[in-house]
C-alpha positions as CSV (number, residue, x, y, z in Angstrom):
1,M,119.1,102.3,102.1
2,D,116.3,104.7,101.0
3,S,113.1,103.1,102.3
4,V,110.7,104.7,99.8
5,F,112.7,105.5,96.6
6,V,114.9,103.2,94.7
7,H,116.1,106.1,92.6
8,R,116.0,109.8,93.3
9,N,116.3,112.3,90.6
10,Q,119.4,114.5,91.5
11,E,119.1,116.7,88.5
12,S,118.6,120.4,89.4
13,A,115.2,121.7,88.4
14,P,115.3,124.8,86.2
15,P,112.4,127.2,86.3
16,S,109.5,125.6,84.5
17,K,106.3,126.7,82.8
18,G,103.2,124.9,82.0
19,A,100.0,123.4,83.6
20,L,102.1,121.5,86.1
21,A,104.8,123.9,86.7
22,G,106.7,123.0,89.9
23,L,104.5,120.0,90.7
24,R,106.5,117.1,92.1
25,V,105.6,113.7,90.6
26,A,107.0,110.4,91.7
27,I,106.8,107.3,89.5
28,Q,107.3,103.6,89.8
29,P,110.3,102.0,88.2
30,N,108.1,100.3,85.6
31,I,107.7,103.7,83.9
32,S,110.5,104.5,81.5
33,V,112.7,107.5,82.1
34,V,115.9,107.7,80.0
35,G,118.9,106.5,82.1
36,W,116.9,105.5,85.2
37,P,116.8,102.0,86.5
38,T,113.6,100.4,85.2
39,E,113.6,97.1,86.8
40,A,109.9,96.9,87.7
41,G,110.7,95.3,91.0
42,S,111.8,92.1,89.3
43,R,115.0,90.2,88.9
44,A,113.9,89.5,85.3
45,L,114.8,93.1,84.5
46,A,117.8,93.4,86.8
47,R,120.3,96.2,85.6
48,Y,117.9,97.4,82.9
49,R,117.9,101.2,82.3
50,A,115.4,102.8,80.1
51,V,116.5,104.0,76.6
52,E,113.6,106.4,76.1
53,D,111.0,108.2,78.1
54,A,107.4,106.8,78.4
55,T,104.7,108.9,76.8
56,V,103.4,109.9,80.3
57,V,106.9,111.0,81.2
58,R,107.3,113.1,78.2
59,R,103.9,114.7,78.8
60,L,104.6,115.5,82.4
61,R,108.0,117.1,81.7
62,A,106.4,119.2,78.8
63,A,103.8,120.6,81.3
64,G,106.5,121.6,83.7
65,A,106.3,118.8,86.3
66,R,109.5,117.8,88.0
67,L,110.1,114.0,88.4
68,C,111.4,113.4,91.9
69,G,112.2,109.7,91.6
70,S,110.9,106.2,91.4
71,T,109.5,104.3,94.4
72,R,109.9,100.7,95.4
73,M,107.3,98.5,94.0
74,S,106.1,94.8,94.1
75,E,107.2,92.6,91.2
76,F,105.6,94.1,87.9
77,G,103.2,96.0,90.3
78,F,101.2,92.8,91.0
79,G,100.0,93.2,94.5
80,L,101.6,95.5,97.0
81,K,104.1,93.2,98.7
82,G,107.4,95.2,99.2
83,S,105.7,98.3,97.6
84,R,106.0,101.9,99.0
85,A,103.4,103.1,96.6
86,G,101.8,106.2,97.9
87,E,104.3,107.0,100.7
88,S,106.1,109.6,98.8
89,V,102.8,111.5,98.7
90,A,102.0,110.8,102.3
91,G,105.5,111.9,103.4
92,R,105.1,115.1,101.4
93,E,108.0,114.2,99.1
94,A,105.8,114.3,96.1
95,D,102.5,116.0,95.1
96,A,101.4,113.0,93.0
97,E,102.5,109.5,92.2
98,L,101.9,107.4,89.2
99,V,101.1,103.9,90.3
100,L,100.1,101.0,88.0
101,D,96.7,99.5,88.7
102,L,96.4,95.9,87.6
103,M,93.7,94.6,90.0
104,G,93.3,97.6,92.3
105,E,96.8,98.3,93.8
106,C,96.8,101.9,93.0
107,R,93.5,102.3,94.9
108,A,94.6,100.1,97.8
109,A,98.0,102.0,98.0
110,G,96.1,105.3,98.5
111,L,93.8,103.8,101.1
112,R,96.8,102.4,103.1
113,V,98.4,105.9,103.5
114,G,95.1,107.8,103.8
115,V,95.1,109.7,100.5
116,C,93.0,109.7,97.3
117,A,93.8,107.3,94.4
118,Y,92.4,107.4,91.0
119,K,92.2,104.7,88.2
120,P,91.3,106.4,85.0
121,S,89.2,104.9,82.3
122,Y,91.0,102.3,80.1
123,G,92.2,103.9,76.9
124,L,92.7,107.3,78.3
125,V,96.3,107.1,79.3
126,S,99.1,105.7,77.0
127,R,100.9,102.6,78.2
128,Q,103.8,103.3,75.9
129,G,107.1,103.0,77.9
130,I,105.4,101.1,80.8
131,V,106.6,97.7,81.7
132,G,103.3,96.0,81.9
133,L,101.9,92.6,82.8
134,I,98.2,92.5,81.8
135,P,97.8,94.7,78.7
136,S,94.0,94.9,78.5
137,M,93.4,95.4,82.3
138,E,96.3,97.5,83.7
139,C,96.1,101.3,83.8
140,C,98.4,104.1,85.2
141,G,96.7,105.4,88.2
142,I,97.3,108.6,90.2
143,V,97.8,109.0,94.0
144,S,97.5,112.4,95.6
145,E,96.2,114.3,98.6
146,S,94.4,116.7,96.3
147,L,91.7,115.8,93.7
148,D,92.6,119.1,91.9
149,V,96.1,117.7,91.4
150,V,94.7,114.3,90.3
151,R,92.6,116.1,87.6
152,R,95.6,118.3,86.5
153,V,97.8,115.3,86.1
154,L,95.2,113.3,84.3
155,A,94.5,116.2,81.9
156,T,98.2,116.3,81.1
157,I,98.9,112.6,80.6
158,A,95.5,111.6,78.9
159,G,95.0,111.7,75.1
160,P,95.9,109.8,71.9
161,D,99.3,108.4,71.4
162,E,100.6,107.1,68.0
163,F,102.7,104.6,69.9
164,D,99.8,103.0,71.7
165,F,97.2,101.5,69.5
166,S,94.9,100.6,72.4
167,L,93.9,104.3,72.6
168,P,91.2,105.7,70.5
169,E,92.2,108.7,68.1
170,E,89.5,110.8,69.5
171,P,90.6,113.6,72.0
172,P,90.2,112.9,75.7
173,P,87.1,114.3,77.5
174,D,87.2,117.6,79.4
175,F,87.9,116.8,83.0
176,A,86.8,120.2,84.5
177,P,83.9,120.1,86.9
178,A,81.9,122.3,84.6
179,A,82.2,119.9,81.7
180,C,79.8,117.4,83.1
181,R,76.4,117.2,84.8
182,P,77.0,116.6,88.4
183,A,76.2,113.2,89.7
184,S,73.0,113.0,91.9
185,T,72.2,109.2,92.1
186,V,74.5,106.5,93.4
187,G,73.9,102.8,93.1
188,V,75.0,100.3,95.7
189,L,75.4,96.8,94.5
190,A,73.6,94.3,96.8
191,E,76.2,91.6,95.9
192,A,79.2,93.7,96.8
193,R,77.5,94.6,100.2
194,A,76.6,91.0,100.9
195,A,80.1,89.7,100.4
196,L,81.5,91.9,103.3
197,P,82.2,90.6,106.7
198,E,80.0,92.2,109.5
199,A,82.7,94.5,110.7
200,E,83.5,95.8,107.2
201,K,79.8,96.0,106.4
202,T,79.4,98.5,109.3
203,V,82.2,100.6,108.0
204,F,80.8,100.6,104.4
205,E,77.4,101.7,105.8
206,S,79.0,104.6,107.5
207,A,80.7,105.7,104.3
208,L,77.3,105.4,102.5
209,E,75.8,107.8,105.1
210,G,78.5,110.2,104.2
211,L,77.4,110.1,100.5
212,E,73.8,110.9,101.5
213,R,75.0,113.8,103.6
214,A,76.9,115.1,100.6
215,G,73.5,115.2,98.7
216,F,73.6,111.9,96.8
217,S,70.4,109.8,96.5
218,L,71.3,106.1,96.9
219,R,69.6,103.2,95.1
220,E,70.3,99.5,95.8
221,L,71.0,97.6,92.6
222,T,71.7,94.0,91.7
223,L,74.3,92.4,89.4
224,P,74.0,88.6,89.9
225,D,77.2,88.0,87.9
226,F,79.2,90.3,90.1
227,P,81.1,87.4,91.9
228,L,82.5,86.4,88.5
229,F,84.8,89.5,88.2
230,P,87.7,87.9,90.1
231,L,87.3,84.6,88.1
232,V,87.4,86.4,84.8
233,H,90.3,88.6,85.9
234,G,92.2,85.4,87.2
235,I,91.9,83.6,83.9
236,V,92.1,86.4,81.3
237,G,94.6,88.4,83.3
238,S,97.0,85.4,83.8
239,V,96.9,84.3,80.2
240,E,97.9,87.9,79.2
241,A,100.6,88.0,81.8
242,S,102.0,84.6,80.7
243,S,102.2,85.8,77.1
244,S,103.7,89.2,78.1
245,A,106.4,87.7,80.4
246,G,107.7,85.6,77.4
247,R,109.9,88.6,76.4
248,Y,112.1,88.3,79.4
249,D,114.8,85.8,78.3
250,S,117.8,87.1,80.3
251,V,119.8,87.5,77.1
252,R,120.4,91.2,77.1
253,Y,119.4,92.1,80.7
254,G,117.9,90.5,83.8
255,L,119.2,87.6,85.9
256,R,121.1,85.0,84.1
257,A,121.4,81.6,85.7
258,P,124.9,80.3,85.8
259,G,126.1,76.8,84.7
260,A,123.8,76.3,81.7
261,G,125.3,74.3,79.0
262,N,123.4,75.9,76.1
263,W,121.0,78.8,75.3
264,N,117.9,76.8,75.8
265,D,119.0,75.5,79.3
266,M,120.1,79.0,80.2
267,Y,116.6,80.4,79.2
268,L,114.8,77.8,81.2
269,A,117.0,78.1,84.3
270,S,116.9,81.9,84.2
271,R,113.2,82.1,84.0
272,R,112.8,79.6,86.8
273,E,114.9,82.0,89.0
274,A,114.1,85.4,87.7
275,F,110.4,85.5,88.9
276,G,109.2,85.6,92.5
277,T,106.8,82.9,93.8
278,V,103.5,84.8,93.3
279,V,104.3,86.1,89.9
280,K,105.6,82.7,88.9
281,S,102.4,81.0,90.1
282,Y,100.3,83.6,88.1
283,L,102.4,82.9,84.9
284,L,102.0,79.2,85.4
285,Q,98.1,79.6,85.8
286,G,98.0,81.5,82.6
287,A,100.1,79.0,80.7
288,F,97.7,76.3,82.0
289,F,94.7,78.0,80.6
290,Q,96.5,79.0,77.4
291,F,97.7,75.6,76.5
292,E,95.5,73.1,78.4
293,R,92.2,74.8,79.0
294,F,91.9,77.3,76.2
295,A,88.2,76.8,76.0
296,S,87.9,78.1,79.6
297,Y,89.9,81.2,78.5
298,E,87.5,81.9,75.6
299,D,84.5,81.3,78.0
300,A,86.0,83.9,80.4
301,C,86.3,86.4,77.5
302,R,82.6,86.0,76.7
303,I,81.7,86.4,80.3
304,R,83.9,89.5,80.4
305,A,81.7,91.0,77.5
306,R,78.6,90.1,79.5
307,L,80.0,91.7,82.6
308,I,80.9,95.0,80.8
309,S,77.3,95.1,79.4
310,G,75.8,94.5,82.8
311,M,77.8,97.4,84.3
312,D,76.8,99.6,81.4
313,L,73.2,98.8,82.1
314,L,73.5,99.7,85.8
315,L,75.1,103.0,85.0
316,G,72.1,103.8,82.7
317,Q,70.0,103.8,85.8
318,V,72.3,105.8,88.2
319,D,75.2,108.2,87.7
320,L,77.8,106.4,89.8
321,L,78.3,103.2,91.7
322,A,79.5,103.0,95.3
323,L,81.5,100.0,96.3
324,P,83.6,98.9,99.4
325,A,87.2,99.9,99.3
326,P,89.8,97.1,98.5
327,G,91.2,95.3,101.5
328,S,94.8,95.3,103.0
329,E,97.0,92.6,101.5
330,P,98.9,90.1,103.6
331,S,102.7,90.6,103.7
332,D,103.2,87.2,102.4
333,G,101.1,84.3,101.0
334,R,100.1,82.3,98.1
335,L,98.6,83.6,94.8
336,R,95.1,83.2,96.0
337,E,95.8,85.0,99.3
338,V,97.5,87.9,97.5
339,C,94.6,88.4,95.1
340,A,91.8,88.0,97.6
341,P,91.8,91.5,99.1
342,Y,91.3,92.9,95.5
343,A,88.2,90.8,94.8
344,G,86.0,93.9,95.1
345,A,88.3,96.1,93.0
346,M,88.9,93.8,90.0
347,F,85.7,94.8,88.3
348,A,87.1,98.1,87.1
349,N,90.1,96.5,85.4
350,V,87.8,94.0,83.7
351,T,85.5,96.6,82.5
352,G,87.8,99.6,82.0
353,Q,85.8,101.9,84.2
354,P,87.2,104.8,86.0
355,V,87.3,104.5,89.8
356,L,88.1,107.0,92.6
357,C,89.1,105.5,95.9
358,L,88.5,107.9,98.8
359,P,90.2,107.1,102.2
360,A,86.9,108.2,103.9
361,A,83.4,109.4,102.9
362,A,82.4,110.3,106.4
363,P,84.3,111.6,109.6
364,G,85.9,108.5,111.1
365,G,84.5,106.3,108.4
366,G,86.4,103.9,106.1
367,G,87.3,104.1,102.5
368,I,85.0,103.8,99.6
369,Q,85.2,103.4,95.8
370,L,83.2,105.5,93.3
371,A,82.9,104.1,89.9
372,G,81.5,105.8,86.8
373,A,80.9,104.9,83.1
374,R,83.8,104.5,80.9
375,R,85.2,108.0,79.8
376,G,83.0,109.5,82.5
377,D,86.0,110.6,84.5
378,A,85.0,114.2,85.0
379,R,81.8,113.2,86.8
380,V,83.6,110.8,89.1
381,L,86.2,113.4,90.1
382,E,83.5,116.1,90.6
383,A,81.6,113.8,92.9
384,G,84.8,113.0,94.9
385,E,85.5,116.7,95.3
386,R,82.0,117.4,96.8
387,I,82.6,114.6,99.2
388,M,86.0,115.8,100.2
389,N,84.7,119.4,100.6
390,L,82.0,118.2,103.0
391,L,84.6,116.3,105.0
392,R,86.8,119.4,105.3
393,R,83.8,121.4,106.6
394,D,83.1,118.7,109.1
């Protein structure tokens, strides 16, 4: 059994032209490619094969990229249990991999294998043809060893899409380094730093020293509501997931429980067996807030708006924010344990900000997240390249 890929593209690659000519791109099996298994790591989609290409796939192919296959993923991309995200890049079997980021998984996957991972601004990349779970928070991220490759892939897949109405009709920003004023000031959130255990705090301080050596001026900032990001993500995200998962009825595809006497019994029994424990817990949590505590969901949406405004205000004072990288997820556990390592990463999914996760910002140091203003992707990537160039010289 292939340990990294669930499907390898066996089609011969004809000579290609375009901005990504010859670039090898891996995807996850929640991104539709005609005829490929698109089970999203879930029994709820067992035996399903895509009937059309996702928008990102069409754009990659039009630019000359070669799709090398789909990699193993966690159920619906929620967490990283059983996922091999990023390993195709680390193993030099792909130059880039598209990984869905729901609460920081793309960033954590890159960190796990020691390469760069990027979550673009929400609304830049079409979700058409992607089997999603949290529509207003998930984003198709990019994992690669090279930030130049990240930029080229992003420039290819970004832009308006008539099939995804969550995207604005305006053209995407220019992602070239020359298209933005280079970042000079980086804010460090006191609340994010204070939440770290002592050992991780030392690693983060080392990464911040790397930023200073790269020429950035650091400023300590405060956002008292920062600890509310995981709470808002947990309530709003689970309600959206519960609603999204309602489409998986096991009628046309997916696991169908045997022995049911009628369609309703089949539907209930199949849903009970189709989802793994963690995802099932998340869906039940969402159903609880949707039907029993809807006022709490409305409160969470209002707090979300306040958090977005708070982040906007901070990024009016500095060019970028530096935050600790997400932690490593336990191999097994309950819903709370699976989500806990992403507590410091969920902010970007709640606000829609672009975030670059670097495996190191200083020689021998740990990973770090650089976050920018929404649609400020060019500045985030430019700052990342300056840091990576300094590391290469060291």
